[in-house]
C-alpha positions as CSV (number, residue, x, y, z in Angstrom):
1,M,0.0,0.0,0.0
2,V,2.9,2.4,0.7
3,S,3.9,2.6,-3.0
4,A,0.4,3.3,-4.0
5,L,0.1,6.1,-1.4
6,Q,3.1,7.9,-3.1
7,N,0.9,8.5,-6.2
8,T,1.1,12.2,-7.0
9,A,-2.4,12.1,-8.4
10,L,-3.8,11.7,-4.9
11,L,-5.0,14.9,-3.2
12,E,-3.1,16.4,-0.3
13,G,-4.2,14.8,3.0
14,F,-5.6,11.7,1.3
15,P,-2.6,9.3,1.9
16,E,-2.7,10.1,5.6
17,Y,-6.5,9.7,5.7
18,V,-6.1,6.2,4.1
19,R,-3.5,5.2,6.8
20,Q,-6.2,6.0,9.4
21,E,-9.1,4.5,7.5
22,V,-7.6,1.1,7.6
23,R,-7.4,1.3,11.4
24,A,-10.9,2.9,11.9
25,A,-13.5,1.6,14.3
26,E,-16.1,3.7,12.5
27,I,-16.2,5.4,9.1
28,R,-18.7,8.0,8.1
29,L,-19.0,8.9,4.4
30,F,-20.9,11.5,2.5
31,E,-20.6,11.7,-1.3
32,L,-22.0,13.7,-4.2
33,G,-22.2,12.7,-7.8
34,I,-20.5,9.3,-7.6
35,V,-20.7,6.3,-5.3
36,P,-18.0,6.4,-2.5
37,G,-14.9,4.5,-3.4
38,L,-15.3,2.0,-0.6
39,L,-18.7,1.0,-2.0
40,Q,-17.7,0.9,-5.7
41,T,-17.6,-2.3,-7.8
42,P,-14.3,-2.8,-9.7
43,E,-16.0,-2.0,-13.0
44,Y,-17.6,1.2,-11.7
45,A,-14.2,2.3,-10.3
46,A,-12.5,1.5,-13.6
47,A,-15.1,3.6,-15.5
48,I,-14.4,6.6,-13.2
49,A,-10.6,6.2,-13.6
50,T,-10.9,5.8,-17.4
51,G,-13.0,9.0,-17.6
52,A,-10.2,10.8,-15.6
53,V,-7.6,9.5,-18.1
54,R,-9.6,10.6,-21.1
55,R,-9.9,14.1,-19.6
56,G,-6.1,14.2,-19.1
57,A,-6.6,14.6,-15.4
58,I,-4.4,11.6,-14.6
59,T,-2.2,9.1,-16.5
60,E,-3.0,5.5,-17.2
61,Q,-0.4,4.5,-14.7
62,Q,-1.9,6.8,-12.0
63,A,-5.3,5.3,-12.8
64,E,-4.0,1.8,-12.2
65,E,-2.4,2.9,-9.0
66,R,-5.7,4.5,-7.8
67,L,-7.6,1.2,-8.6
68,T,-5.0,-0.9,-6.8
69,L,-5.2,1.4,-3.7
70,L,-9.0,1.3,-3.8
71,A,-9.0,-2.5,-3.9
72,E,-6.7,-2.5,-0.9
73,R,-8.9,-0.1,1.0
74,Q,-12.0,-2.2,0.2
75,A,-10.2,-5.4,1.4
76,S,-9.3,-3.7,4.7
77,L,-13.1,-3.6,5.5
78,E,-13.0,-7.4,5.8
79,R,-10.8,-7.3,8.9
80,T,-12.0,-8.6,12.3
81,P,-13.7,-6.9,13.8
82,P,-14.9,-4.9,10.8
83,P,-15.4,-1.1,11.1
84,F,-18.9,0.2,11.3
85,V,-19.6,2.1,8.1
86,Y,-22.2,4.8,7.8
87,A,-22.7,6.0,4.2
88,V,-25.0,8.9,3.2
89,L,-25.2,9.2,-0.6
90,D,-26.6,12.3,-2.3
91,E,-29.3,11.2,-4.7
92,S,-27.1,12.2,-7.6
93,C,-24.8,9.3,-6.7
94,I,-27.4,6.7,-7.6
95,R,-29.0,8.6,-10.5
96,R,-25.8,9.5,-12.4
97,P,-25.1,6.7,-15.0
98,V,-21.5,5.6,-14.9
99,G,-19.9,2.9,-17.2
100,G,-23.1,2.0,-19.0
101,P,-26.3,0.2,-17.9
102,G,-24.6,-3.1,-17.0
103,V,-22.0,-1.5,-14.8
104,M,-24.6,0.7,-13.1
105,A,-26.9,-2.2,-12.5
106,A,-24.1,-4.2,-10.8
107,Q,-23.2,-1.0,-8.7
108,L,-26.8,-0.6,-7.5
109,D,-26.9,-4.3,-6.6
110,K,-23.7,-3.8,-4.6
111,L,-25.3,-0.9,-2.7
112,V,-28.3,-3.0,-1.7
113,A,-25.9,-5.8,-0.6
114,F,-23.9,-3.3,1.4
115,A,-27.0,-2.1,3.2
116,E,-27.7,-5.7,4.3
117,L,-24.5,-6.1,6.2
118,P,-24.7,-6.1,10.0
119,N,-22.0,-3.3,10.3
120,T,-23.4,-0.8,7.9
121,V,-26.0,1.9,7.5
122,L,-26.8,3.2,4.0
123,Q,-29.0,6.3,3.5
124,V,-29.9,8.5,0.5
125,A,-30.0,12.2,0.9
126,P,-32.8,13.1,-1.5
127,Y,-32.8,16.1,-3.8
128,E,-35.7,17.5,-1.8
129,L,-33.3,18.3,1.1
130,G,-32.3,21.4,-0.9
131,E,-30.6,23.9,1.4
132,R,-31.1,21.6,4.4
133,R,-28.2,19.4,3.3
134,P,-25.3,20.5,5.5
135,F,-22.4,19.5,3.2
136,D,-21.6,20.8,-0.3
137,L,-18.5,18.7,-0.7
138,P,-17.6,15.0,0.0
139,V,-16.8,14.3,3.6
140,R,-15.2,11.4,5.4
141,L,-15.1,11.1,9.2
142,V,-13.1,8.4,10.9
143,T,-13.3,7.3,14.5
144,L,-10.3,5.4,15.7
145,A,-10.2,2.7,18.4
146,D,-9.2,5.2,21.1
147,R,-12.3,7.3,20.1
148,S,-10.2,10.1,18.6
149,M,-11.5,11.4,15.3
150,I,-10.2,12.8,12.0
151,A,-12.1,14.5,9.2
152,Y,-11.2,14.6,5.5
153,A,-13.0,16.7,3.0
154,E,-12.1,17.5,-0.6
155,S,-13.0,19.6,-3.6
156,A,-12.0,18.9,-7.2
157,M,-8.5,20.2,-6.7
158,Q,-7.7,20.0,-3.0
159,G,-8.0,17.7,0.0
160,H,-7.8,18.6,3.7
161,L,-7.3,16.4,6.7
162,D,-8.1,17.7,10.1
163,R,-7.5,16.3,13.6
164,N,-8.5,19.5,15.5
165,T,-11.4,18.5,17.8
166,G,-12.8,22.0,17.5
167,L,-13.2,21.6,13.8
168,V,-14.0,17.8,13.7
169,L,-16.8,17.9,16.2
170,P,-18.9,20.4,14.3
171,M,-18.6,18.3,11.2
172,L,-19.8,15.2,13.2
173,T,-22.8,17.3,14.4
174,A,-23.5,18.3,10.9
175,Y,-23.2,14.6,9.8
176,H,-25.8,13.6,12.5
177,Q,-28.1,16.3,11.2
178,L,-27.6,15.0,7.7
179,Q,-28.5,11.4,8.8
180,A,-31.7,12.8,10.5
181,E,-32.7,14.6,7.3
182,A,-31.8,11.7,4.9
183,M,-34.2,8.9,4.0
184,P,-34.2,5.9,6.4
185,Q,-32.2,2.9,5.2
186,A,-35.3,0.9,4.2
187,A,-36.7,3.8,2.0
188,S,-33.2,4.4,0.6
189,V,-32.9,0.7,-0.4
190,A,-36.4,0.9,-1.9
191,M,-35.3,3.9,-4.1
192,I,-32.2,2.0,-5.2
193,E,-34.1,-1.1,-6.0
194,Q,-36.7,1.0,-8.0
195,L,-33.8,2.5,-10.0
196,R,-32.3,-1.0,-10.5
197,K,-35.5,-2.1,-12.2
198,G,-34.8,0.3,-15.0
199,T,-31.4,-1.1,-15.7
200,P,-30.7,-4.4,-17.4
């Protein structure tokens, strides 16, 4: 994993975030536009990486390194005991087609399977939340075994890791507010399954 973490295509703060993520007791995710990496199928992740290569944002080698790192991050979720993972997906994550109908269908299936795990919570933040949605950027919050927390947020060009309790706790409060406003897991899964019916 260390070699992959030296990838210059990774945003500032992300390598350190990954080092903490693999030790996390709890992981809280909020994502816009695309399914969070930890929940992506390999084909969905490859489509995202290929799109970045086509745009000239990263090289093919960097794309391969990103996919290798993602696979390692996903594998770390299989540890014992596994981390508890809370994921709130903006509705755009499940409605934006990525990689074609077959790739998207498999990705929606994976989200439903993720929601069925005993150590996960999956919620959709519907478009109707409007201005009540507290985050405008992707957010990741990690709670370590000693209950200390770190926060990682990123824009298209910049990532920022924070350990300062005075900054992390308000983000945790906002995350709880987001969970309260988002659809319950059962309704979220029902929405995903309804979308899945429209894909082959």
